[in-house]
VOTI-741737 format. One record per residue (C-alpha): x, y, z; residue number from 0. Coordinates in Angstrom, 1 decimal, decimal comma, padded with zeros to 4 digits, always signed. Last residue first. Layout:
<atoms>
[[X; Y; Z]; NUM]
...
</atoms>
This chain:
<atoms>
[[+185,1; +149,1; +014,7]; 309]
[[+187,8; +151,6; +013,4]; 308]
[[+189,9; +148,9; +013,6]; 307]
[[+193,7; +149,7; +012,1]; 306]
[[+196,3; +147,9; +010,6]; 305]
[[+199,0; +149,9; +009,5]; 304]
[[+199,2; +151,7; +012,5]; 303]
[[+200,4; +155,1; +013,7]; 302]
[[+197,9; +157,3; +011,9]; 301]
[[+200,5; +159,3; +009,5]; 300]
[[+204,4; +156,7; +010,2]; 299]
[[+201,9; +154,3; +009,1]; 298]
[[+200,3; +155,2; +006,2]; 297]
[[+203,6; +157,1; +005,0]; 296]
[[+205,5; +153,2; +005,6]; 295]
[[+202,5; +151,4; +003,3]; 294]
[[+201,9; +153,8; +000,9]; 293]
[[+200,1; +156,9; +000,6]; 292]
[[+199,6; +160,2; -001,4]; 291]
[[+200,8; +163,3; +000,5]; 290]
[[+199,1; +166,7; +000,9]; 289]
[[+198,9; +165,2; +005,2]; 288]
[[+196,9; +162,4; +004,0]; 287]
[[+195,7; +160,7; +000,3]; 286]
[[+195,2; +157,3; -000,1]; 285]
[[+194,6; +155,7; -004,0]; 284]
[[+193,6; +152,1; -004,2]; 283]
[[+191,4; +150,8; -001,6]; 282]
[[+190,8; +147,1; -002,0]; 281]
[[+187,2; +146,3; -001,3]; 280]
[[+186,4; +143,9; +001,5]; 279]
[[+183,2; +142,1; +001,8]; 278]
[[+181,6; +140,1; +005,6]; 277]
[[+178,9; +143,4; +005,4]; 276]
[[+180,2; +145,5; +008,4]; 275]
[[+183,0; +146,2; +005,2]; 274]
[[+187,2; +144,7; +005,7]; 273]
[[+189,4; +147,7; +004,0]; 272]
[[+192,1; +146,3; +001,6]; 271]
[[+195,3; +148,8; +000,9]; 270]
[[+198,0; +146,8; -001,2]; 269]
[[+201,1; +145,7; -000,3]; 268]
[[+201,0; +141,8; +000,1]; 267]
[[+198,3; +143,0; +002,8]; 266]
[[+197,3; +146,4; +004,5]; 265]
[[+195,0; +147,1; +007,1]; 264]
[[+191,6; +149,3; +007,3]; 263]
[[+188,9; +148,2; +009,4]; 262]
[[+185,4; +147,1; +010,2]; 261]
[[+185,0; +144,1; +011,8]; 260]
[[+185,0; +140,5; +010,9]; 259]
[[+187,7; +140,2; +009,7]; 258]
[[+189,8; +139,0; +005,7]; 257]
[[+186,3; +139,9; +004,4]; 256]
[[+184,9; +138,1; +001,2]; 255]
[[+185,8; +139,5; -002,1]; 254]
[[+183,1; +141,4; -003,4]; 253]
[[+185,1; +142,0; -006,0]; 252]
[[+186,3; +146,2; -005,8]; 251]
[[+188,9; +148,3; -006,6]; 250]
[[+189,7; +151,8; -005,0]; 249]
[[+190,4; +155,2; -005,8]; 248]
[[+190,2; +158,7; -003,9]; 247]
[[+190,3; +157,4; -000,3]; 246]
[[+191,1; +161,0; +001,7]; 245]
[[+191,5; +160,4; +005,1]; 244]
[[+191,2; +163,0; +007,4]; 243]
[[+193,6; +162,8; +010,7]; 242]
[[+191,8; +162,5; +013,9]; 241]
[[+192,3; +159,5; +015,2]; 240]
[[+190,8; +158,4; +011,7]; 239]
[[+188,4; +160,6; +009,9]; 238]
[[+187,4; +159,5; +006,5]; 237]
[[+186,7; +161,0; +002,7]; 236]
[[+185,9; +160,6; +000,0]; 235]
[[+186,8; +162,4; -003,3]; 234]
[[+186,7; +166,3; -004,2]; 233]
[[+185,5; +165,1; -008,0]; 232]
[[+188,5; +165,3; -011,0]; 231]
[[+188,9; +162,7; -009,0]; 230]
[[+186,9; +160,5; -006,9]; 229]
[[+183,1; +160,9; -005,9]; 228]
[[+181,0; +158,4; -007,7]; 227]
[[+184,4; +156,1; -007,1]; 226]
[[+184,3; +156,2; -003,9]; 225]
[[+180,3; +156,3; -003,5]; 224]
[[+180,4; +153,0; -005,0]; 223]
[[+182,8; +151,3; -003,1]; 222]
[[+181,4; +151,8; +000,5]; 221]
[[+177,9; +150,9; -001,4]; 220]
[[+179,3; +147,6; -002,9]; 219]
[[+181,0; +147,1; +000,6]; 218]
[[+178,0; +147,7; +002,8]; 217]
[[+177,0; +150,7; +004,7]; 216]
[[+177,9; +151,2; +008,6]; 215]
[[+181,1; +152,4; +007,8]; 214]
[[+179,8; +155,7; +006,4]; 213]
[[+182,2; +157,1; +004,7]; 212]
[[+181,6; +161,5; +003,9]; 211]
[[+181,8; +162,3; +000,1]; 210]
[[+178,3; +164,0; +000,2]; 209]
[[+180,6; +167,0; +002,5]; 208]
[[+182,1; +167,8; -000,7]; 207]
[[+178,7; +169,2; -001,8]; 206]
[[+176,0; +167,4; -003,7]; 205]
[[+173,0; +168,6; -005,6]; 204]
[[+169,7; +167,9; -005,8]; 203]
[[+167,8; +164,5; -007,7]; 202]
[[+164,5; +164,3; -008,9]; 201]
[[+162,7; +160,7; -010,0]; 200]
[[+162,1; +158,7; -012,2]; 199]
[[+159,3; +156,3; -013,6]; 198]
[[+156,5; +158,7; -011,9]; 197]
[[+157,9; +161,5; -014,3]; 196]
[[+156,1; +159,8; -017,5]; 195]
[[+158,0; +161,7; -019,8]; 194]
[[+155,5; +162,9; -023,4]; 193]
[[+157,3; +161,5; -027,1]; 192]
[[+159,0; +164,5; -028,9]; 191]
[[+159,2; +163,7; -032,9]; 190]
[[+161,2; +165,4; -035,2]; 189]
[[+160,4; +166,5; -038,5]; 188]
[[+160,8; +170,0; -039,1]; 187]
[[+163,6; +169,9; -041,0]; 186]
[[+165,9; +172,2; -038,7]; 185]
[[+164,9; +169,3; -035,8]; 184]
[[+165,3; +166,3; -037,7]; 183]
[[+168,8; +167,2; -039,3]; 182]
[[+169,2; +168,3; -035,1]; 181]
[[+168,2; +165,1; -033,7]; 180]
[[+170,2; +162,1; -034,9]; 179]
[[+174,2; +164,5; -034,1]; 178]
[[+172,5; +165,5; -031,4]; 177]
[[+171,6; +162,5; -030,0]; 176]
[[+175,6; +161,1; -031,4]; 175]
[[+176,5; +164,1; -028,9]; 174]
[[+175,2; +163,2; -026,2]; 173]
[[+176,4; +160,1; -026,0]; 172]
[[+180,2; +160,6; -026,8]; 171]
[[+180,3; +163,1; -023,3]; 170]
[[+177,7; +159,9; -021,8]; 169]
[[+181,3; +157,9; -021,7]; 168]
[[+183,1; +160,7; -020,8]; 167]
[[+181,0; +160,7; -017,5]; 166]
[[+181,0; +157,7; -017,8]; 165]
[[+185,0; +157,5; -017,1]; 164]
[[+184,5; +160,6; -014,8]; 163]
[[+182,3; +159,3; -012,5]; 162]
[[+184,2; +156,4; -011,9]; 161]
[[+183,8; +152,3; -013,7]; 160]
[[+183,9; +150,5; -010,9]; 159]
[[+181,1; +148,2; -011,8]; 158]
[[+180,9; +148,7; -015,2]; 157]
[[+178,1; +151,7; -016,3]; 156]
[[+177,1; +150,6; -019,7]; 155]
[[+176,0; +153,9; -021,7]; 154]
[[+172,0; +154,5; -023,4]; 153]
[[+171,6; +157,2; -026,2]; 152]
[[+168,0; +159,5; -025,8]; 151]
[[+166,2; +161,6; -028,4]; 150]
[[+163,4; +163,8; -028,2]; 149]
[[+161,6; +163,4; -024,8]; 148]
[[+158,6; +166,3; -023,4]; 147]
[[+159,1; +168,1; -021,3]; 146]
[[+160,2; +167,5; -017,4]; 145]
[[+164,3; +168,0; -016,9]; 144]
[[+163,2; +171,3; -014,4]; 143]
[[+159,9; +172,5; -014,1]; 142]
[[+159,7; +175,6; -016,3]; 141]
[[+160,2; +173,7; -019,7]; 140]
[[+162,6; +172,3; -022,0]; 139]
[[+162,3; +170,5; -024,9]; 138]
[[+164,4; +166,8; -024,1]; 137]
[[+167,5; +165,7; -024,7]; 136]
[[+168,7; +162,7; -022,9]; 135]
[[+172,2; +161,5; -023,0]; 134]
[[+172,7; +158,1; -021,1]; 133]
[[+172,2; +155,4; -017,8]; 132]
[[+173,7; +152,4; -017,6]; 131]
[[+174,3; +149,6; -014,7]; 130]
[[+172,8; +151,5; -011,8]; 129]
[[+174,3; +151,2; -008,3]; 128]
[[+172,6; +154,2; -006,3]; 127]
[[+176,3; +156,1; -005,8]; 126]
[[+177,0; +155,3; -009,4]; 125]
[[+173,7; +156,6; -010,7]; 124]
[[+173,4; +160,1; -008,2]; 123]
[[+177,6; +160,7; -009,8]; 122]
[[+176,3; +161,0; -013,5]; 121]
[[+172,5; +163,0; -012,4]; 120]
[[+175,1; +165,9; -010,9]; 119]
[[+171,9; +167,4; -010,3]; 118]
[[+168,1; +167,9; -011,4]; 117]
[[+166,2; +164,7; -013,3]; 116]
[[+167,8; +160,9; -012,6]; 115]
[[+165,6; +158,7; -014,0]; 114]
[[+162,9; +160,4; -016,5]; 113]
[[+165,0; +160,9; -018,7]; 112]
[[+168,2; +158,5; -019,0]; 111]
[[+170,5; +160,9; -017,9]; 110]
[[+173,2; +163,4; -017,7]; 109]
[[+170,6; +166,0; -020,0]; 108]
[[+170,5; +167,8; -023,3]; 107]
[[+168,2; +170,6; -023,4]; 106]
[[+165,8; +172,0; -026,4]; 105]
[[+164,5; +175,1; -026,4]; 104]
[[+161,4; +175,7; -029,2]; 103]
[[+161,1; +176,5; -032,8]; 102]
[[+159,6; +181,0; -032,2]; 101]
[[+162,8; +181,7; -029,4]; 100]
[[+161,4; +184,0; -027,2]; 99]
[[+159,9; +182,6; -024,3]; 98]
[[+161,8; +180,3; -022,8]; 97]
[[+163,5; +183,6; -021,4]; 96]
[[+160,3; +184,8; -020,2]; 95]
[[+159,3; +181,2; -018,3]; 94]
[[+162,6; +181,0; -016,7]; 93]
[[+166,3; +179,7; -017,4]; 92]
[[+167,2; +178,2; -014,6]; 91]
[[+171,4; +178,0; -014,5]; 90]
[[+174,2; +175,8; -014,7]; 89]
[[+174,5; +175,5; -018,3]; 88]
[[+175,5; +171,2; -019,0]; 87]
[[+174,2; +171,9; -023,4]; 86]
[[+171,5; +174,3; -023,5]; 85]
[[+170,1; +175,1; -026,8]; 84]
[[+167,6; +177,4; -028,0]; 83]
[[+166,2; +177,9; -031,0]; 82]
[[+164,5; +180,6; -033,5]; 81]
[[+166,8; +183,0; -032,1]; 80]
[[+166,3; +187,5; -032,7]; 79]
[[+169,4; +187,9; -032,0]; 78]
[[+167,3; +190,9; -030,4]; 77]
[[+166,4; +188,1; -028,0]; 76]
[[+169,6; +187,9; -026,5]; 75]
[[+170,6; +191,6; -025,2]; 74]
[[+166,6; +192,3; -024,2]; 73]
[[+166,7; +189,6; -022,2]; 72]
[[+170,6; +190,4; -020,6]; 71]
[[+169,3; +193,9; -019,8]; 70]
[[+165,7; +192,2; -017,8]; 69]
[[+167,7; +189,3; -015,6]; 68]
[[+167,1; +186,0; -016,7]; 67]
[[+170,5; +185,0; -017,7]; 66]
[[+172,4; +185,2; -013,9]; 65]
[[+175,8; +185,8; -013,3]; 64]
[[+175,7; +187,2; -017,3]; 63]
[[+179,1; +185,3; -018,9]; 62]
[[+178,9; +187,0; -022,8]; 61]
[[+180,4; +184,9; -026,3]; 60]
[[+179,5; +186,0; -029,6]; 59]
[[+180,7; +183,5; -032,0]; 58]
[[+183,9; +184,1; -034,0]; 57]
[[+184,0; +180,3; -034,7]; 56]
[[+187,3; +180,1; -032,6]; 55]
[[+185,6; +182,6; -030,1]; 54]
[[+182,7; +179,9; -029,8]; 53]
[[+185,4; +177,2; -029,2]; 52]
[[+187,2; +179,5; -026,2]; 51]
[[+184,2; +180,6; -024,7]; 50]
[[+182,7; +176,7; -024,3]; 49]
[[+185,9; +175,6; -022,6]; 48]
[[+187,5; +172,0; -022,0]; 47]
[[+187,1; +170,4; -018,5]; 46]
[[+189,8; +170,1; -016,3]; 45]
[[+188,3; +173,6; -014,5]; 44]
[[+188,9; +172,2; -010,3]; 43]
[[+187,0; +175,1; -009,3]; 42]
[[+187,5; +177,5; -005,9]; 41]
[[+188,9; +180,1; -009,3]; 40]
[[+185,3; +179,9; -010,9]; 39]
[[+185,5; +179,8; -015,0]; 38]
[[+183,0; +182,5; -015,7]; 37]
[[+179,6; +180,9; -017,2]; 36]
[[+178,7; +180,4; -020,5]; 35]
[[+176,2; +182,2; -023,1]; 34]
[[+176,9; +181,5; -026,5]; 33]
[[+175,5; +183,9; -029,2]; 32]
[[+174,6; +183,4; -033,1]; 31]
[[+175,3; +180,2; -033,4]; 30]
[[+173,8; +179,8; -037,2]; 29]
[[+173,3; +176,4; -037,4]; 28]
[[+176,3; +174,8; -039,9]; 27]
[[+175,0; +171,4; -039,1]; 26]
[[+179,2; +171,1; -038,5]; 25]
[[+178,2; +174,0; -036,0]; 24]
[[+175,2; +172,7; -034,4]; 23]
[[+177,4; +169,5; -033,4]; 22]
[[+180,6; +171,2; -032,0]; 21]
[[+178,5; +173,5; -029,6]; 20]
[[+177,1; +170,4; -028,6]; 19]
[[+180,8; +169,2; -028,1]; 18]
[[+182,1; +172,7; -026,0]; 17]
[[+178,9; +172,0; -023,5]; 16]
[[+179,1; +168,5; -022,9]; 15]
[[+183,1; +169,0; -022,1]; 14]
[[+182,0; +172,2; -019,7]; 13]
[[+179,4; +174,9; -020,9]; 12]
[[+176,2; +175,8; -021,9]; 11]
[[+173,4; +178,2; -023,1]; 10]
[[+173,6; +178,5; -027,2]; 9]
[[+171,2; +180,9; -029,0]; 8]
[[+170,0; +179,8; -032,3]; 7]
[[+169,6; +181,1; -036,1]; 6]
[[+168,0; +178,2; -038,2]; 5]
[[+166,6; +179,8; -040,3]; 4]
[[+167,9; +182,6; -040,5]; 3]
[[+170,9; +181,4; -041,4]; 2]
[[+169,4; +180,0; -044,6]; 1]
[[+169,0; +176,4; -045,5]; 0]
</atoms>
């Protein structure tokens, strides 16, 4: 197949962007341009660089703040792309952009569409106690994550998986989906299935403030929040005696609580949280005053190693 028949512009960022671009290159797709993001100094950059991979392959890279400006649209149009692929790119593509590729625009999304359309789907799936999620490749439309589905791959969410654990699984699932579908797309044999959006819901973005723990929640729900926002994400937190306690890890086995109160305490060198529903969580990583806490430091900062919240 000659290169003009596979000429592609890729919008990509993060590890899924790196793996998606890698699959296209492995299938001899002619990637003429990569559109990505400048890394923000305010963000924890724990993931790999799409721009670096593009430059290793002598692919032009641009990092517009808005891909929908006339200048950027003209630049993209000049490549006469047959295809667009979007892999964890953070900006919405407008109708003018989506009308450019002659053979379609496709997006990888980190859920089993139509479930968890929208932002941070992995984190939301864990918060809601889901036992599986996955990666979906679908045709792009103006309405986000709503176009027809080409393929998807499920992965399990185990009871103590963090969002990072699941993200690594979804990255592999994304690669598997693309490796199956790209040859079919190029050959013109890929099949699309309309999504029934009533079978899912749209979720918005999350901020650091959303990691604040609600003590009225059941133990499993508090555990789900902690693991959903554990590092490299900002982490869960609470305030005790006007001091901030960052809870960055937990482990849950549905054990009975020691107390009828909601309380944090140390027992045999481990920290525990007794919850309102009579179950307890082991708290595995605690930080305050920029230090990781053992029992001695916890007691020094919070005044005791046994604290009743209510």
